[in-house]
N, C-alpha and C positions, 0 to 999 in steps of 0.2 A: 449684472449680466453683460452690460455693455463693456465693462472693464475686462471681463473674462474673454469676450469675443475678440477684443483688441489684442489681448495676450496670446490667444491661440493663433490669431493671424500672424502675430510677430514671430511666434515659434515656427509656424509653418514657413514663413518667409525666410527665416534664418536657415531652416533645414533645406529648403529649396536652393538657397544661395550656396550652401555647402555642397550639395549634390552637384549643382551646376559647375562649381569650381573644380571639383574632382574630375568631372567628365571632361571639362575643357583642358585641364592639366594633362590628362591622359592623351587627349586628341592632339595636343600641341607637341608631345614628346614621342619620339620613336622608342621602340621597345628597350634598346640598350641605354636610353637616357632616363627611363622612368624610375629606376630604383636609386636615384642619386641622393646624396646627403653629405653633410659635412664630415670631412675626414680629419683625424687628429694629425697635426703636424709634428714631425720629429725634430724640427729646428725652427728657429725664428730669426731669419736673417733681417738685417736692418737696411739693406740696399740690394739693388739688382745684381751688382757684382758679387756680393756675399751669397746671394741666392744661387747664382751660376756656379760659384766655387763649391758650395755645399752639394749642389746637384751632381757635379762631376765626381766629387769625393765619395758620395753615397751610392753612386751608380757607375762604378768603374767600367762596366761593359760598354758605355757609350764613348769612351775616350778615343777610340779609333774609328768611330762612326762619323759620317759627314755631318758637320754642323751647318755650314752655309755653302751654297753653290751658286755661282754666276758664271763669269767667264773662266773662273777657276774654282776649285773647291778646297775647303779646309776641314779638318777633323776638329772635334771638341778639344783634343789635346793641343793641337796647333792654335786653336782659338785662344786657349788659356795662355799659352806661351807668348802669342802676339800681344795680348792685352798687357802682360807683364812688361814687355819691351816698350810699348807705347807709353804706358804709365811711367816707367822709369825715365823715358826721354822727356815727357812733359814736366816731370818733377825736377830733374837735374839740369837738363839743357834749357828748358823754357822757364824754369823757376815757378811753375804753377803750384799754387797751394789751395787748401780747402776754401770753398766759398767763392772762388774766382769764376767768372764767365769765360768760357772758351767758345768762340764763334765757329760754326761749321757751315759751309756753303758748298753743297755738292749733291750728286744723285744718290739714290739709295745703293750703297756699295758695301762690300765686305769690310773695306778700310774704315768707312764711316761707322759701321756697327761696332767694330773692334775699338774704335776711338771713344765711342760712348761709354763702353764698359771701363776703358782705361781712365777716362775722366772721373767716372763714378768711384773707381778704386781709391783715388786720391782726394775725393770729395769736391772735385770741380763740377761746374754746371755746364751742360751741353746746350748752348744758345744757338738755335737754328736760324739760318737765313735762307730764304727761298732760292733754290738752285735756278740759275739763269736770270736772277733779278737784275734790273738795271742799276746803274751806279747810284742814282738818287735814293732808291730803296735800300741798297747796301749801306750807303752812308748813314741813312736814318737809323738802321739797325745797329751799326757800329757805335754811333753816338749814344744810342739807348743802352746797349749792353756793356760798353766800355771794356772790351776784351784786350788783353795784352798779346794773345795768341789767336790766330785764325787758321783753320784747316779748310782747304778748298780743292775742287777739281781744276785742272788746267784750263778748261773752257771758260772759267769765270775770272781768270787772271787779269785780263784787260780791264773789265769793269771794276774789279776790286782795286786795281792800280789807280784808277781815276777817283775812287770813292774813299780811299783810305786816309787822305790828308786830314790833319787835325784830330785823328783818332789816336788812342793810346797804343795801337798795335806795334809790337816790337818784333814778333816772330810770325812768319808765314810758312805753313807746311802744305806741300802739294801732294794730294793723295793718289794721283795717277802720274803717268809719264808726261812731263812737259817738254816742249821743244826748247832748244837752246836760245832761240831768238825771243821766246816768251819770257824766259828767265832774265835774259839780258835787258829786255825792255822794262821789266818790272824793277830790276835793280838800278836801272838808269833813272827811274822816277823816284825810287826810295832806297838810296844807298845805305841808309842807316838801319833798315829793316833786315833781319836775318831771314834767309829763305832756305828751306830744306826740301829735298825731294824724298819720296817715300822710302826709297832704297836706303837712304842715309838714316832714316828713323829705325828701320828694321835691322840695320847693321850696327847700330850703336851699342856700346858695351857699358852703358851707365849702370851704376850700382842699383841693386834691387831696393825697393822701398817696402816698409811694413804697412800694415793696415792703418789707414787714417781713421781717426775716431769719428765715424759718421753715425748719425742717428736716423731712425726711420722717418722723422719729420724734416730732415734736411732736404733742400731743393736738389733735384737731379737734372732737370731740363727746363728750358723755356721753349715751348712749342707754340703752334698757332691754332687758333680756333676761329671760326667765322663770326662768332658772336650772334646776337639776335638781329642785327641789321645788315648782315652780309659782309661787314667790314672785318677783315682778319685782325685779331688781337693776340699779342703774345701773352701766354698764360703760364704761370708757375706750376710745375709738376713735381711733387715730392717723391722721395724714395718709396713712401708708403703706397702710392698709386701703382708703381711698377711691381712691388712685392705682392700686393693684394690681388691684382688683376688675374694672374694665373691661378691663384687659389680660388677665386670666385668662379672662374670659368670651369675649373676642374670639378668643383663641388656641385655646380649647376648642371653640367652635362655628363658628369661621371667619366670624363676623358682619362685615358691612361697616359702615363708619362714614359719616355724612353722606349717607345714601342716600334721604332723604326719608320714611323709615318713621315712622308714627304709632303711639305706644305708650301704652296706658292703664296708669297706675300706681295700684293700689287697695290701700291699707292705711294704718294710722295711722303718722305720721312719727316716733313715739317709739321705734320698733323698727328695728334694723339692716336688716331685709329691706326696709322701706319707704324709710328714709332713704338707703340705699346702693343696693340693687339696683333698686328701683322708682322712684327719683327721680334721684339724682345720677348714677348710672351711665348712665342713658338720655341725659342731657344731655351727658355726657363722650364719648358715642359719636355726638353730632351729630344725634340724632333729635328728633322732636317729642313732648314729654311732655304727655299729656292727663290732667288731674286731674278726676275725676268731680264734678259739681255735684249739688245737691239739687233736687228738684221742689217744688212748692208745698205738698205734704203732708209734707215733711221726709225723704222717701226718696230713693234714687238716681234721678237723671233719666236713665233708660235711653234714652228717646226722643232726647234731645239727644246723648247719648254715642254711640249707634249711628249717628246721623245724620252724625257726623264720619267714619265708616267707618275705624276704626282697623285697622292691620295686625296688631297684637299686643296682648294683654291680660296684665298681670302682676297677679295677685290671689290672694286666699285662696279655698279651695274654696267657702265660703259665697256668694261673689259669683256663682259660676256657678249655684248653686241659686236665688238671687234672679232671675237672668237667665231661668232656665227658668220661674219663676212669672210673670214679666213676659210671656214669649213665649206663655203659654197663651191670651192674648187673640187669637183667630183673626182679628179685624178688623184687626189690625196688619199682616198679610201680611209678617211678619218675614223679612228676607233677611240672611244672614251670610256671603255668598260672599267678602267682602273680608278676612275673618280668615285670616291665615297661621299664626299661632302662638297658643296659649293656655298661659300659664305659671302654675303653682300653687306656692305656698309659704306658710310661716307656720304651718301645721298639717297633720296627716295628711290626704291625699286618698285615700279608700278606693277600691279597685278598682271596686266597684259604683257609686260615685258618678262615677268617670271614665267608665265605660261609658254611664251615663245622660246625662252631659254631652255626650259625643261623639255619641250617638244624637240628642240634641236639636239639636246643631249641624248634623248631616247632614240632618235633617228640614227645616231652614231654609236649605239650600244651602251650608252651611259644611263644609269638610274641613280644619280646621287641625291642625297637628301639636301634640299635647299634650306639654308638657315639665313634669315634676314635679321640683321642687327639694328637696334635702335639705341641711340645714345648721343652724348655731347662731349666735346673736348673738355668742358668744365668738370666732367665726371670721369675722366680717363677714357672716354669714348663709349665703351660697351655698357649698357644699362639693362636692356631687355632683349630677348630673342624670340623670333617667330619661326616656327618650323613648318615648312611647306607653304600651303596657300591658306592657312588659317587667318582669321580676322583678329585674333588676340595675340599680344605679345606677353611672354612670360618673364616676369622680373627675375633677374639674376640674384643669387643668394646674397644676402646682406644689403640689398637695395630696397629702399622704401619710396613710395610715390603717393602723393595726395593731389587731388584736383581741387583747386581753390577758385573762389570768385575773383575775377580779374580786377575788380574795384576795391574789395574789402580784404582780399587774401584769406577769407574765412573758408575753412575746409568744407567741401561739399559731400553729400552722402554718396554712397556707391551708385554707380550708373549715371550720375549727372556729369555733364561735360563742363570742364573749366580749364584754367591754366594749370599745367602739370608742374609741381614742385617736387624735386627729387633729392634724396640724400643717399650717400654711398660711402663705403670705406675708401673709395677711390676719388672722392671729391677733391678738386684742385684747391690750391692755396689762394688763388685769385689771379687777376690780371696783373702783369708785370708793370710796376711803377704807375699804376692807374687805380688809385684808391676809390675814386668816385664811381667808376664802372664796377669795381668789386663790391662796393656797398649796395649798388642797385641789383646786382645779379645774385648775391649770396646773402641770405637772411638767417638770423639766429632766432629760434623759437624760445618760449619760456622755459623749456627743459634743457636748454643749452645745445640743442641739435641744430647743426648747420645745414641749410637747404639751398639748393640751386633753383632759381626761378627761371624756367625755360620760356621759349617763345612758342610753345606747342600747346594746342588744345587737345584734351583727351579725357577719358573717363576711366575710373578704377572699378574693378569687378571682383566678385567673390568674397567669401567670408574672410579669407586670409589676405585679401587685397594684393594678390600676386599677378593678377591679369589686368592688362590695360588695353584699351582700344583708342587708337589715335584719331584725332580730328584733323582740322586744317592746320597747315603750317606753310608759311611762305619762306622758302629757302632761296634767298636772293643770290644764288650762284649756280653755276653748272661746271662740269668737268670736261675738259677738252685736251688736245695734245699741243705741245709747243713746237712741233716739227723736228724735235731732236729725240723722239722716243720717250719723252716724259709726260706723265699725266699732270695737268695743272688745273687750278680752279680759276674761273672767270667770275669776278664779283660784279653783279649788275650795278650795284651802287657806285663802284669806282668808274665804270664806263659811263653811266648816266651823269655823274659829276663832271666828267671830261666833256661830254656833249653839251651840257648846260654852259660850260665855259666858252662855247662858240659865240655867245651873246645874242644869237638870233632865235633861240629855242625857248618856248614858254613852258613846255612840259614834255617828258619823254619816258619811255620804258624800254628796257633791254631784256630780251629773252633769247634762249638758244634756238638755233635754226632747226627746222623740222627735217632732220637728216638721219639716216642710219650711219653708224660709225661715229666720226668726230663732229659734234655740233659746233657752230660758230655764232658769235654775237649778231643778233639782228636788232636794229633800233627803230622804234616807232616814235615819231617826233611831231610836236605841235609847234608851229612857227608863230613868233610874236606878230601881233596885228600890223605893226609898222613895217614888218619885213615880208609881208605876204606877197609883195610884188617880185620877190626873188624867184628865179627859175629853179627847177629841180637840180640842175647841174651846179648852180651857185650854192644852194643849200648843202648839197653833198660835199662840195669842196670845203666849205667853211667848217663843217663837222669833222671831216677827215683831218684838217689842219689841227683842230682842237684835240683830236684823239691821237695825234702823232706821238705824244709823250707816253702813251700806253705801250705795253708789250705787244708785239705783232699779233699774238693769238687773242688779245683782248680788243682789238680794233674791229668795229662793225663791218661785216661783209655786205650787208644790205641796210639801206636807210629808207624807211617808208613814211611818207608824210600823211598825217591824220588831222582831222578837224579837232577832235578831242581824244584824250586818253581815257579809256574806260576805267572806272573805279568801283570798288565795292561799296555797299551801303555805309560802311564805316569810314569811307573817304580814302581808303588805301588803294594803291594801284592794283588792278586786277590782273596779276600775273597769269593766273589760270586761263583767262580769256584769250591771251595772246600766245600761249604755248601751242605750237603746231599750227599757228594761223598763217604763217608765210608760205 
């Protein structure tokens, strides 16, 4: 009798779980997303270049449609022609061959996107360097990547000129218009390095090249991910990630391709979320990619951007905060009725911020569906989606998640919170030239399935295990502006490390300031006992000197002296306590 009772309870439990899952799935998806499923592919490209080529061939109607728009616009036909020219130049003039790293240091631009596809055509690897990085970081990247060719914006020429010594660089290509004195100064420092401006690349009549024999497992790019400790790591991204991501998104959301949709992609192209989800994927779905431009003051040109009436925006939460600040000007008579979807990714989008954003949109005639993305660079970025203000994320097709005990890594039953381990067709190859970090972050199970061990607590729900609820996660970075119109990440660990270098600090924590718009670093510090006689002015001066090596946007704007830094029961710094405290 007891056994029967247990069995009945088990059946009822499973039935309830199934019903709950179906309800939640329906609630999580809008009507036109509910009937999604896997679609049979008519081709199987092995690279994003092949994917783009096949898309244009199979959908000739998009050839004269706008592919990318920024300060200028190009059609899909022109995009393909430009890619062929750049590929030929890299192959014949620069001698680039399959498997070589080509460094690129610049803003998100049409030229940069075209160059990625051109590199991919010949099997070269797009190795990203942070735009606006200082010479020490550039030098570190060049020594790591060992590129013979580097593409850059003119704004980075001076720093690159100081960093390029002892690197294997033979050729430098400037993707925008450089001043004559910039070129002369660089050539004066490096007379043996060939330097070309973009006009020379596009005017070149080098012979065409055939398809390089690439495979879906070949590396396509080296991008950056924050890692579990907030410190950015270069990570290897294969062709498979780029090819699978649009397929996964299409089958999960039932999105149409080549539908004339205009999509704004807002994030720095050094990160997978931007380089894949907010750039390449949009083009591989035959849509128009809009890259935000800067106004005369160096900020985002919202007037021009909104004048294009985009249907979708893919951005970080801070973009929507800046949009709200822009919309406060009542003279603008802002109308947002053209927006269908707004997508958030790259950092946590708090529920209060979501409500504020949606309220702002409604005030100005917009009723877009808000889609919140959850993912990791180690998984090509996108892993799960949350629609509206729901509590549950829906796993994307092909993605599997399990919650495990943080000590034993044993899988926990549904509903129990543990560390989330995730596998996906878009899982990365690992961290570039860092086998130890790769071994720690990527585990192989007894069935030969490769899993990424995240830094996030969460629980898995439903009979199909496609719903997840996130727990706590400390993201030791925040996004701000660099004063040049670019979004950049400030890593708390890097700033804290610099502060500790002052020699007078016993403990510290860095959090973003409690501001609307662009947040800035605020440092809470504990002074060593032997240094407690120092004045506040002396403490600040010592810390400012120690932080001088950081980029301007990463230097603390306020320094607050504390007796002790508050920590969690586990002994970790309590970032949540200090957020919004200043």
